[in-house]
N, C-alpha and C positions, 0 to 999 in steps of 0.2 A: 256458854253464852250462845244464844241463837243468832245466826248470821242471816240477816235478810238484807238484800242489796236494794237500795232505794232507786226509784225510777230516775232517769236523767232529767225528765221534765214532767211535773205533775199535770201540766196543761195537755200533754200529748198522751197521757195514760188513759186508755179506754178500757183496759182490762186490769184486774187486780193481780194479786200474787199468783204465780204459777209454781208448780212443784217439780223438782228434779229429785227423783228417788235414788238415793245412793247406797251402794253396798256398805257394809260395816267397815271394810278395809278403806274405802274412800272417805267415809265419815271421819274415821280416825285421822287420816291425813289432812283433811280440811280443818280438824280441830273441833268437831261437833260431838257432844256427848248425846247419848240416847235420850236423855231427859230434855235436851234442847231442840229435838226434832219437831218440825211442824206437824201437827196432827189434824189441823183443819182441812176441809176439802178445798181444793183450789177454786178460784172463780172461773166462770165460763171462758173457754178459749177454743178456737177452731182446731188448733194443732194439739193442744192438751199437754199432758205430763210427759216427762222423759225419765229414763233410767240411766244411771252412770256407774261405771266401775273403774277402779284403778287397776291397771295391768302393767306388766313390766316387759319391755322388749329390749334385748341386749343389756339387761340390768338397769335400764332407764325407765323412769316413771312416765306413764302415758294415761290419759283419761279417755275412756271410750263412752260415747253417748249414743243412745237409741231412743227414738220417739215411740211412745206406747202405741199410738194409733197407726202410724204409717211405717214404722221401723226405719225411717230415714235415720242414717247414722253417720258419725264422724269420729275421728280420733284427734286428740290434742297430743302430739308426740313430744317426748323429752321435756316435760314440764318441771319447773322448779317448785320447791315448797311454797315460795312466795306467790307463784302463779296459781297454785292450787288453792291457797288461802283466799285469793281474790276470785273465788269460784264463779260468781255471777258474771264477771267480766270475761273470764276464760270461756265460759259457755257462749255468751253473746258474740264474742269476737269470732270464734270458729263457726257458729251457726250462720252469721252474716256471710263469711267467706264461702261456706258451702252453698248457701242459697244463691249467691251471685254466680258461683261456678256452675250451678244448675241452669243458669240462664234465665232465671225469673226476673220479671220486670222490677226495677228499683222501687216502685211504689208498693208492690206486693211484698218485697223483702222488708221494707220499712214497716208495713202493716204487721207482718209476722214478728219482727223484732219488738214491736210495741207490746205484744202479748207477754214478752219476757223482760220487761224493764225492771220488774221486781220478781225475784225468785226465792223460794224457800227450799230448804233441804228436808227431805222426809225419808222414812225407811222404805225399802223395796217392798212391793206387794204383788208383782206379777211374775210367776214362775216362767210363763211363756216368754216374756221380754228378757228375763235373765238368761234363759236358754239361748235366745237369739244373740244376746251379748256375748255369751261364751263361744258360740259359733263364729261370730264376727271377730272376736279376739284372735282366734286361730287364723282366720283369713288375713287379718291385718298383719299379724306377726310374720306369716309366710311371705306376703307380698312386699312388706317393708324390708325384710331381710334379703329378698330377691332383687330389690332395687338397690339404691346406694345407701340404705340405712335410714335412720330416724331424721336425718337432715336432708334427705333426698328432695330434689325439686319435683319428684314424681308423687309426693304425698297427696296433693289435691286430686291427681288423676286416680290414685288408688281409692280415695274416698268416693270419687265419681263412679268408679268401676263397681265398688261394693254396694252402691245404691242402685245398681242395675243387676243385682243378683236376686234370683227368685227366692222368696222367703216362705217357708212352710206355713207359719201362722197367718200369712196373707193369701193362702191358697195359691202359692207360687207366683204372686204378682210382685213386681219390683217396687221397692220403697219410693223411688222417684215418681213412679206412675201413681201410687197411692197419694202422694203429696199433691201432685197436679190435679188429681180427681177431687180431692178435698177442697181445693180452692177454685175448681172449675177452669183450670188452665189446660189448653190443648198440649198434647205431647208431641 
């Protein structure tokens, strides 16, 4: 069964469905079969598509997200199966927290979240983003284990730090700077 998460309010929806391209391991955990994946192109969005992967840190499930355009990234640590099955809400909750922690204006955060009121799951298609996800997984695992673990209050700071790491696909620009440039926000 295809899982598409409806917008909170149709009146606020300026954008249509957006895609999160999930690895097969994550698709299986969400409960999506390959025949149920979204194959349509997403509607216009400034930020665009994301890729996501299921990783394990200390034997616990974590979902790692990276934006295709900016490589803005975040991890949802120690998620339960129920949280993963409510994939759209999991994504939006963490995206909201990351954007607020980045210090973006609340109106801009709401504008960005509006783009993702409805998300569909699709198969991965960018080797470059998948390579970045693998690199980020290594960094997240190391930094989380070096802190107090998956329930550390340092997780938001770890996310913040990794969005200030130069990324090769961006010609060594930081994901947070790419995000700000995309929306015309001063750094």
